[in-house]
Structures are given as structure tokens and as C-alpha cells.
C-alpha positions as CSV (number, residue, x, y, z in Angstrom):
1,V,171.4,132.1,117.6
2,T,172.1,129.7,120.7
3,P,170.9,125.7,119.4
4,V,167.9,124.6,122.0
5,D,168.4,122.0,124.2
6,F,166.5,119.1,123.6
7,S,165.6,115.9,125.8
8,E,166.7,112.4,125.2
9,E,163.4,112.0,123.5
10,G,163.8,114.9,121.2
11,V,161.4,117.4,123.1
12,C,162.5,121.3,123.5
13,S,162.8,121.5,127.4
14,K,161.0,125.2,126.9
15,H,158.5,123.8,124.1
16,P,158.2,120.0,125.3
17,S,154.6,120.2,123.0
18,V,156.1,121.1,120.1
19,P,157.7,118.7,117.7
20,A,161.0,119.1,116.9
21,L,162.3,119.8,113.5
22,F,165.7,119.4,111.4
23,C,167.4,121.4,109.8
24,L,169.0,119.7,106.5
25,D,171.4,122.9,105.7
26,E,172.8,123.2,109.1
27,A,172.7,119.3,109.8
28,R,171.3,120.1,113.5
29,A,167.4,119.5,114.9
30,L,165.8,122.9,115.6
31,C,162.4,123.9,118.0
32,C,159.8,124.8,115.9
33,A,158.5,127.8,118.3
34,C,162.1,129.0,119.6
35,E,164.2,129.0,116.1
36,F,162.2,128.5,112.7
37,S,162.1,132.2,112.2
38,Q,165.5,131.7,111.7
39,H,165.6,129.3,109.1
40,R,162.5,130.0,106.9
41,D,165.1,130.3,103.8
42,H,166.2,126.4,105.0
43,T,165.7,123.0,103.8
44,V,164.0,121.8,107.0
45,V,162.0,118.7,107.5
46,S,160.8,116.5,110.1
47,V,162.9,114.3,112.8
48,E,161.8,111.6,111.4
49,E,162.3,112.3,107.9
50,A,165.5,113.7,108.2
51,V,166.4,110.4,110.6
52,S,165.5,107.9,106.9
53,R,167.7,110.7,104.8
54,L,170.2,109.9,106.6
55,K,170.3,106.6,107.5
56,E,169.8,105.9,103.6
57,Q,173.3,108.4,103.0
58,L,175.3,106.6,106.0
59,Q,174.0,103.0,104.0
60,A,175.3,104.6,100.9
61,E,178.8,105.1,103.1
62,L,178.8,100.9,104.2
63,K,178.6,100.0,100.8
64,P,182.0,101.4,99.6
65,L,183.7,100.5,103.3
66,T,182.3,96.9,102.1
67,E,183.9,96.7,99.0
68,Q,187.2,98.2,100.2
69,R,187.1,95.5,102.8
70,E,187.7,93.1,100.1
71,Q,190.1,94.7,98.5
72,A,192.0,94.6,101.2
73,S,191.4,90.9,102.1
74,A,192.7,90.1,98.5
75,L,195.7,92.2,99.2
76,Q,196.7,90.1,102.1
77,R,196.5,86.9,100.0
78,Q,198.3,88.4,97.1
79,Y,201.1,89.4,100.0
80,E,201.4,85.4,101.6
81,E,201.5,84.5,97.7
82,V,204.5,86.8,97.3
83,R,205.7,85.8,100.7
84,V,205.9,81.8,99.6
85,H,206.9,82.6,96.6
86,S,209.5,84.8,97.9
87,E,210.8,81.5,100.1
88,R,211.5,79.4,97.4
89,Q,213.5,81.9,95.4
90,A,215.3,82.4,98.5
91,E,215.7,78.4,98.7
92,A,216.5,78.3,95.1
93,C,219.2,81.1,95.4
94,A,220.7,79.8,98.5
95,R,221.1,75.9,96.7
96,H,222.6,77.2,93.4
97,I,225.3,79.2,95.9
98,K,226.1,76.1,97.3
99,E,226.2,74.5,93.9
100,T,228.4,77.1,92.3
101,F,231.0,77.4,94.6
102,E,231.7,73.6,96.2
103,R,233.2,74.1,92.3
104,L,235.3,76.8,93.3
105,H,237.7,74.8,95.5
106,R,238.3,75.4,99.4
107,F,239.8,79.0,98.7
108,L,236.6,80.4,97.9
109,Q,235.2,79.3,100.5
110,Q,235.3,82.9,101.9
111,E,233.3,84.5,98.8
112,E,230.7,81.8,99.2
113,E,230.2,82.8,102.7
114,L,229.5,86.5,101.5
115,R,227.3,85.4,98.9
116,L,225.4,83.8,101.5
117,T,225.7,86.5,104.5
118,A,224.0,89.0,100.7
119,L,221.3,86.5,100.3
120,R,220.4,86.9,104.1
121,E,220.5,90.2,104.4
122,E,218.2,90.4,100.9
123,R,216.2,87.9,102.3
124,S,215.7,90.0,106.1
125,R,215.6,93.1,104.3
126,Q,212.5,91.7,101.9
127,L,210.5,89.8,104.6
128,H,211.1,93.1,107.0
129,T,209.5,95.0,104.2
130,M,206.8,92.2,103.9
131,D,206.1,92.0,107.4
132,S,205.9,95.7,107.5
133,E,203.2,96.4,104.5
134,L,201.2,93.6,105.6
135,E,201.0,94.8,109.0
136,K,200.0,97.7,107.5
137,V,197.0,95.8,106.1
138,R,196.0,93.6,109.3
139,E,195.7,96.9,110.7
140,L,193.7,98.5,108.2
141,L,191.8,95.2,108.0
142,S,190.9,95.7,112.0
143,T,190.1,99.6,111.3
144,L,187.5,98.6,108.7
145,N,185.9,95.9,110.4
146,K,185.5,98.8,113.6
147,N,184.2,101.3,111.6
148,I,181.8,99.1,109.5
149,S,180.7,97.3,113.0
150,T,180.7,101.0,114.3
151,V,178.0,102.2,111.1
152,E,175.8,99.1,111.6
153,Q,175.7,100.0,114.9
154,Q,175.0,103.6,114.2
155,L,172.1,102.4,111.3
156,K,170.3,101.0,114.4
157,R,170.2,104.4,116.4
158,E,166.8,106.0,116.4
159,H,165.8,109.8,116.5
160,M,168.1,112.0,118.5
161,D,170.3,109.3,119.4
162,F,171.0,108.6,115.3
163,I,172.0,112.4,115.1
164,R,174.1,113.0,117.4
165,Q,176.4,109.8,116.5
166,Y,175.7,110.6,113.1
167,S,178.1,113.8,111.6
168,H,181.1,111.6,113.5
169,S,180.0,108.2,112.1
170,Q,180.4,109.9,108.4
171,K,183.6,111.6,109.0
172,S,185.4,109.4,110.2
173,S,184.1,106.9,107.5
174,R,184.9,109.4,104.9
175,S,188.0,109.8,106.0
176,L,189.2,106.1,106.3
177,L,187.9,105.6,102.8
178,S,190.1,109.1,102.0
179,Q,193.1,108.1,103.6
180,T,193.3,104.7,102.3
181,T,195.1,103.2,98.9
182,L,194.9,99.7,98.7
183,R,197.8,97.9,95.8
184,L,200.5,95.7,96.3
185,G,203.7,97.9,96.3
186,P,206.9,96.8,94.0
187,G,210.6,95.2,95.0
188,L,209.2,93.0,97.5
189,L,210.6,89.8,95.4
190,I,214.1,88.5,96.1
191,N,216.6,90.2,94.0
192,Q,217.4,87.2,92.7
193,A,219.4,89.3,89.8
194,T,221.5,91.0,93.0
195,V,222.5,88.0,94.4
196,L,223.4,85.8,91.6
197,G,224.5,88.1,89.0
198,N,227.6,87.1,87.3
199,M,228.7,84.6,90.2
200,G,230.1,82.2,88.0
201,F,231.9,85.2,86.3
202,K,233.5,86.8,88.9
203,A,234.4,83.7,90.7
204,W,236.5,82.1,88.1
205,E,238.0,85.8,87.8
206,K,239.3,85.2,90.5
207,M,241.0,82.0,89.5
208,R,242.5,83.9,86.7
209,S,240.6,81.4,84.5
210,Q,240.2,82.6,81.0
211,V,236.3,83.9,80.6
212,H,236.0,85.7,77.2
213,K,232.3,87.0,78.0
214,R,229.9,87.1,80.7
215,P,226.1,86.2,80.1
216,V,223.3,88.6,80.0
217,I,221.8,88.4,83.3
218,L,217.7,88.2,83.3
219,D,215.7,89.3,85.5
220,P,213.2,86.3,86.8
221,N,210.7,88.7,88.5
222,T,210.0,90.3,85.3
223,A,209.5,87.1,83.3
224,G,205.8,85.7,82.4
225,R,204.8,82.6,83.6
226,W,205.2,80.2,81.0
227,L,209.1,81.2,80.8
228,Y,211.8,78.9,82.7
229,L,215.2,80.8,83.4
230,S,218.5,78.7,83.6
231,E,219.2,78.3,87.3
232,D,222.0,80.7,86.7
233,L,219.9,83.4,85.3
234,S,221.5,83.5,81.9
235,G,219.0,81.2,79.5
236,V,215.3,80.9,79.0
237,R,212.9,78.3,77.3
238,C,209.6,78.5,77.2
239,G,206.8,75.6,78.2
240,E,204.5,74.9,75.6
241,T,201.7,73.5,77.9
242,E,202.5,74.5,81.5
243,Y,202.8,77.5,83.5
244,Q,204.5,78.3,86.6
245,Q,203.2,79.7,89.6
246,V,204.0,83.0,90.5
247,P,202.9,86.3,92.1
248,D,201.7,89.2,89.9
249,N,204.1,91.5,91.1
250,P,204.7,94.9,89.5
251,E,207.5,93.7,87.7
252,R,206.0,90.9,85.8
253,F,204.9,90.7,82.2
254,R,201.3,89.3,83.1
255,N,199.9,88.1,79.9
256,S,202.9,87.2,77.4
257,A,206.2,85.8,77.4
258,S,208.7,88.3,77.8
259,F,211.0,89.2,80.7
260,L,214.1,91.6,80.7
261,G,217.7,91.9,81.3
262,S,218.7,93.0,84.8
263,E,220.9,95.6,83.6
264,G,219.8,99.0,82.1
265,W,221.5,102.4,80.9
266,S,220.7,105.7,81.2
267,C,223.7,106.5,78.7
268,G,226.5,105.0,76.7
269,S,226.8,102.3,74.5
270,H,226.4,98.8,75.2
271,Q,226.0,95.5,73.2
272,W,225.4,91.7,73.8
273,D,225.0,88.5,72.0
274,V,221.6,86.7,71.7
275,E,222.0,83.1,70.9
276,V,218.8,82.1,68.8
277,G,219.7,79.4,67.1
278,D,217.1,78.0,65.0
279,H,213.8,79.0,66.9
280,P,211.1,80.1,65.1
281,D,209.8,82.2,67.5
282,W,211.1,85.6,69.3
283,I,211.3,88.7,69.6
284,I,214.8,90.6,70.8
285,G,215.8,94.2,71.4
286,V,215.2,96.5,74.2
287,A,212.4,98.4,76.6
288,K,212.1,101.3,78.3
289,E,211.7,101.2,82.2
290,S,208.1,102.5,82.1
291,V,207.1,99.6,79.3
292,D,203.6,98.6,80.0
293,R,204.1,95.1,81.8
294,K,200.1,94.1,82.6
295,G,198.3,94.7,78.9
296,E,198.2,93.6,75.3
297,R,200.4,95.5,73.2
298,S,202.7,95.4,70.3
299,A,206.4,95.3,70.6
300,D,206.8,98.9,69.3
301,P,208.3,101.8,69.4
302,E,205.1,103.6,70.4
303,N,204.8,100.8,73.3
304,G,208.5,101.8,74.2
305,L,210.0,98.7,72.5
306,W,212.6,98.8,70.0
307,C,212.9,94.8,68.5
308,L,213.8,92.4,65.9
309,D,210.8,90.1,65.2
310,L,210.9,86.8,64.1
311,T,207.6,85.1,63.2
312,D,206.5,82.1,61.3
313,G,209.8,82.2,59.6
314,E,209.8,85.7,58.7
315,Y,211.9,88.6,60.0
316,S,210.1,92.0,60.9
317,D,211.7,95.3,62.1
318,V,208.4,95.8,64.2
319,V,207.2,99.0,62.7
320,G,205.7,97.1,59.7
321,D,208.7,96.4,57.5
322,E,209.5,92.6,56.6
323,L,213.4,92.1,56.4
324,N,214.3,89.6,53.3
325,L,218.0,88.2,55.2
326,K,220.6,86.2,52.6
327,L,221.8,84.5,56.0
328,R,219.8,82.8,58.9
329,P,221.3,84.2,61.8
330,E,221.9,82.1,64.5
331,K,223.4,84.8,67.2
332,I,222.2,88.2,67.1
333,R,224.1,91.5,68.6
334,V,222.6,93.9,69.6
335,R,223.8,97.5,70.1
336,L,223.0,100.2,71.9
337,D,223.9,104.0,71.9
338,Y,221.5,106.0,74.2
339,D,223.1,109.0,73.8
340,E,222.7,108.6,70.0
341,G,219.0,107.1,70.4
342,K,219.6,104.0,68.2
343,V,219.9,100.5,68.5
344,S,220.9,98.2,65.9
345,F,220.8,94.7,65.3
346,Y,223.6,92.7,63.6
347,N,224.2,88.9,62.4
348,T,227.6,87.9,64.3
349,D,228.6,85.4,61.6
350,D,229.6,88.3,59.0
351,M,228.6,91.4,61.5
352,S,226.0,92.4,58.4
353,L,223.2,94.8,59.4
354,I,219.9,93.8,60.2
355,C,217.9,96.5,61.1
356,S,218.6,99.5,62.8
357,H,215.8,102.0,65.6
358,T,216.2,105.4,66.0
359,D,214.5,107.6,68.2
360,R,214.9,109.5,71.6
361,F,215.2,107.9,74.8
362,K,213.7,110.1,77.7
363,E,214.3,106.8,80.4
364,K,216.3,104.0,81.5
365,I,216.6,101.2,78.4
366,F,216.5,97.0,79.4
367,P,217.6,94.6,77.2
368,Y,214.0,93.1,76.0
369,F,213.2,89.6,75.6
370,Y,210.0,87.3,73.9
371,V,210.2,83.8,73.7
372,G,207.5,81.7,71.7
373,E,205.9,78.3,72.8
374,A,208.8,77.1,70.0
375,A,211.3,78.0,71.7
376,S,213.6,76.0,73.3
377,F,216.3,78.4,74.9
378,L,218.0,81.6,74.0
379,K,221.1,82.9,76.3
380,G,222.7,86.1,75.9
381,T,226.2,87.3,76.4
382,F,228.0,90.7,76.6
């Protein structure tokens, strides 16, 4: 059936005296005299009622668009916050690099320049990625504003003028909603562990100095906002009342004073020592890479954490068993055998076994640390 030609006023060119109707099933106007017999089994209403119904549908499309615009604006603010924080990271990295290499005399100037170059490249990469993503958000905001403006203008139209534009407006809105994902991407912060990791150790090794152990490099991008890492990323303290203004990037623990080591493993045996001193509140061990970093969770194997816990002077293997230790360890050795699926904890004073966990690891495993409010400083070495 060939659709009837309607004038601007919605009048059939062949039957101007017959009111036009609207078929909701086929979403088009029809002439009662010309076409009604072909639409007996369809839902047919007056043009006025059709306009009312379709406007309600389009009005419903406006709400998610507005909500998405608000999300995009919030995401833009997050990117701007990350940009400011990463700038502070870059400045701190540059300052520490300069201070470290000033102690290594003139023959290490070349090494210093190599490190600064690496920092500039990392900063350039990070800025390029961030600017690219931020530009996408700006473009999305512009598109959303234009789309919302179009929908708002469409809602002001009447009769056939509205109907002719309705399908296009609806399709455009739904397409935009279906293709858009709003979230802050990972990897936006300066990789301080790469830029600064083991820097002093490698420099002193070139000078044939006696370096017996290298520190566990901590990942500041995972550290909860209560934590303050040392400049060389080998130690940490917990602020009792103050906390840092840091972005809530995907890698960071949001609700606890937890953090990870920068180096993880998917095979082999590895061990490191953690200086706990006389701190009364801490958790040390290992965590799977996908461990929940935003919600509330206990430090147990079900949550991807295999740990030793000290709380209020009581040691626990975090699976429900309290440990009665004859000696209070000041330094604890964590030994990971990935292939055997085993994590063990030893008192380094006499190498006595404190406890062990046995499991089957299915992903990359990282050193894990939690520091209670009373803890002033923890430090780890391989």
C-alpha cells in the first residue's frame, strides 16, 4: 500500500475534509477514507492523541540523556582531579630523582638524565592518554548538549511536523545512549614505581657499593588516602587524623589503609621481609590482582587475600585461628610459592614458622599490606 500524501496541516490531498488518523503499529499517519481498511487490526488513534503519546515517549528519553550529561560532567571533574594529582606526582618524582643523583657524584650524571628522560616520557604518555580521553568526554558533552537541545526543540513541535521528526530524534537519542560508557579509565596516573623503582639500588650497584638487600617498591597509586609513602617508595606510615587529597583511581583502595607492592608474579618462588617493629595493628601477605579495592571486605582467601594479621596484640591467620607466638617478631619473612599455591610467614629472628596458607592461584599475585592507625612505619626488603 502506498502511503497517503499529507499536507503541512495533516490533511489528505485526496480527502481534505476527512480527519487524519495515526497508526501506532506502523508509526505513520493515515487517511480514514483511503487506508483505514488496511489497518483494522492495528492500534489507530487520532493525530492529537498520537502526538500526546509520542511526546510522552520522547520526554522519557530526555531523562536518561540529562542523567548521562551529569555523569559526563562528573567524569570530566574526575579527569581534571587526576590531572592535578599526576602533576604533583611528576614534580615529586623529579625532585626525588635530582636529590638522589646529587649524592652519586658526577660520573652518575648520565644515569640521572636517563631517569629524567624516562619521567618525561612517562609524563608525556600519561598526558597524551589523559588529553585524548578528556577530549572524548568534551566531545560527548557537546553531542549530548546538541541532542538534548534537539529533543527539547522537537517537543515544541505540533502535529505532523512533530511526527515527521519523531523517529529521527528517538533513534539519535537511543543510539547515543547505547554507544556511550562513562567511567574513569585505569592507568592515568604517573607510574612512580616504574620511574623510581629500585633507583638507589641500581645506582649504588654501578658504584660497586655493598647493597645486600633491595627494598620492596610500594605502589602509591594503590595506597588508601590515609597512607603516606616514603619518597623512595620503600616505607609507609598511616596518618592518625589527616588524609591526603588523592583521586579515586581504579587501582586505589578506597575504604582501607591498604596498598600493594609494585611487582607481582604469576609463577615461581619469591620472598621478602617486612619490618613491623612494635606496631600493634597491621596485616601483611599477598593479594590477587583483581582484589576488590572499593568495597568493604575482610582480609581472607575468599576475597583473594592470604595474610597474617595483628590486631590489638593478637595474631591471627585471618581464617579464624588465633596464633600464640612465643616471640613477638619485629621482622617477618613472607614466602610465596606460586606454583605450589602456598604462602608462609616466618619470624626472621629464629626462622620459626608462624602460619601458612595453601590455595590454587589463578592470577597475578602481589605483596599486600594494611597499616592500622597506630602504625607509624612499615618497610619491606627482598
